[in-house]
N, C-alpha and C positions, 0 to 999 in steps of 0.2 A: 632457576637462573637461565634465561634464554638470551642473554646478551652476547653480542659479537659472534653470532652463528650464521650470518648471511641469510637470515630468514626473510622470505618474501610474503609470508602470511603467518598469522598467529597460530601456533600449534594448539592441539587439544590440551586443556589445562584441568587439573583436578579442582573440584569445587571448593576444597578446603585450602586453596592457595592463600598464603598470608603475604608473601612478598613476590612481586612480579617484576622481573627485570627483562625488558625487551629493547634496551638501548643498543645503539650501534649495530643495527641490522639493515635490511633493505625493504622495510615495510613502507608502503605508500598509503594504505587505508586499512580499516578494520571493518569487516562486514557487520551489519546491524545484528545485535543479539549475541555476538561472539563472546563478550565478556560479562553478560548479565548474570551468569550463575556464580560468579566469584563474589561471594558475600562476606568472606572473612579477611579481605585484603586490608593490610595495614600500611603497605608501601608499594608504590608503582613508579617505575622509571621507564620512559619511552623516548627519551631524547636521542639525537643523532640517528634519525631515520629520514629518508627522503619523502616526507609526507606530502601527498598531493592534496592540496586544500581546495578541492572542488566539492560538489554536492555529497560525495561519498564520505567526506571527513566529518560530516555533521554528527553522526552517531558517536564517534570517538570524542569529539568536543563535548557533547552533552554528557557522556559517560564520565569523562574526566572531571567535569564540573561537579558532578555528584560524589565522586570517589576520591580525587586527589588534586586539590588546587595547586600544590607545588609542581606536580608533574605537568599539569596543564600550562603553567607558566614557562616551563622549560622545553616544552614540545613546540618545535618551529616548523613552518611550512618550507618546502623546497621548491614546489611548483604551485601555481603558475608563477612566472617571473615577477609579476607585480606584487606578489605576496611573499616572495623569497625572504626567509629569515624572520618573518612576522610570527610572534607567538600565537599558538592556536587559540589561547584564551582571549586574544584581542580581535579575533575575526568577528566581523559583523555580518548580519544577514545579507547586506548589499554586496559584500565581497564574495560571497558564495553564490554568484549570479546564476549558475547553471540550474540550481534548484528552482528558481523562479520560472525559468523557461520550460522546464519539464512539466510543472504542475498544470498550466493551461492546456497543454496538448492532451494530457490524460483526462482532464475535466471535459474537454471537447469530445473525446472519444466516448466518455460516459454519457454526455448529453445526447449524442446521436443514437446511441444504443437505447437509452431511456425513451427518447422520442419515438423510435420505431416500435418499442414495446407498448407505449401508450396508444399510438395509432392502431396497432394490431388489436389491442383490447377494445378500443372503441368500435372498430369494424366488426369484431366478433359479437359485441353486444347488439349492434344494429342488426346483424344477421339473425341473432336469436329472437329479437323482438319481431322482426319480419316473419320468421318461421312460425312463431306463436300465433300471429294474426292470420296467417295463411292457413294454419291447421284448424282454427276455429271455423273458417269458411268451409273447409272440407268436411267437418263433422256432420253438417246438415246435408251435404251432397252425397256422402257415402252411406249406403244402406247396409247395415251389418246383419239384419235379420228381417223376416217378413213383418214381425210386430213393429219394428222400427219404421218400416216403410208406411204402414197404416197410420202410425202416429204422426209422421211427417205430412201424410195426406190430410189427416184430420186438422192439423194445424193450418194447412194452406186454405181450407174451406172457411 
């Protein structure tokens, strides 16, 4: 029973927790993975917290959809103002708009990193091919022993 304890984050919980009462605290979000180990839950209460319904609330929403539909219906957003008092279960992807803006930035960063790696690999392959061609030309020009020099002279005649 962690209700009414002015919590700002979910405390460490035993894996065999059956009833989880987090109502009436100061929780605004739950970090991804925090509640995944709670496999024996029978009851969850999370209402009366100032939930911030931005991109960070997505984990809690999805977790409650799997674990406790009643708690999902009773958990309401406090912020942003447009979503105030809206049940978490009624949030649509369009209303959690920050997530959409974060994704293209990260994808763009991966694009440039991948592009640089691909260009680097292509340049490396070109240099290897050039080095192999150049080394074949050097083989005939370098005399490693007197026997090799005679064989090169014989080939030239």
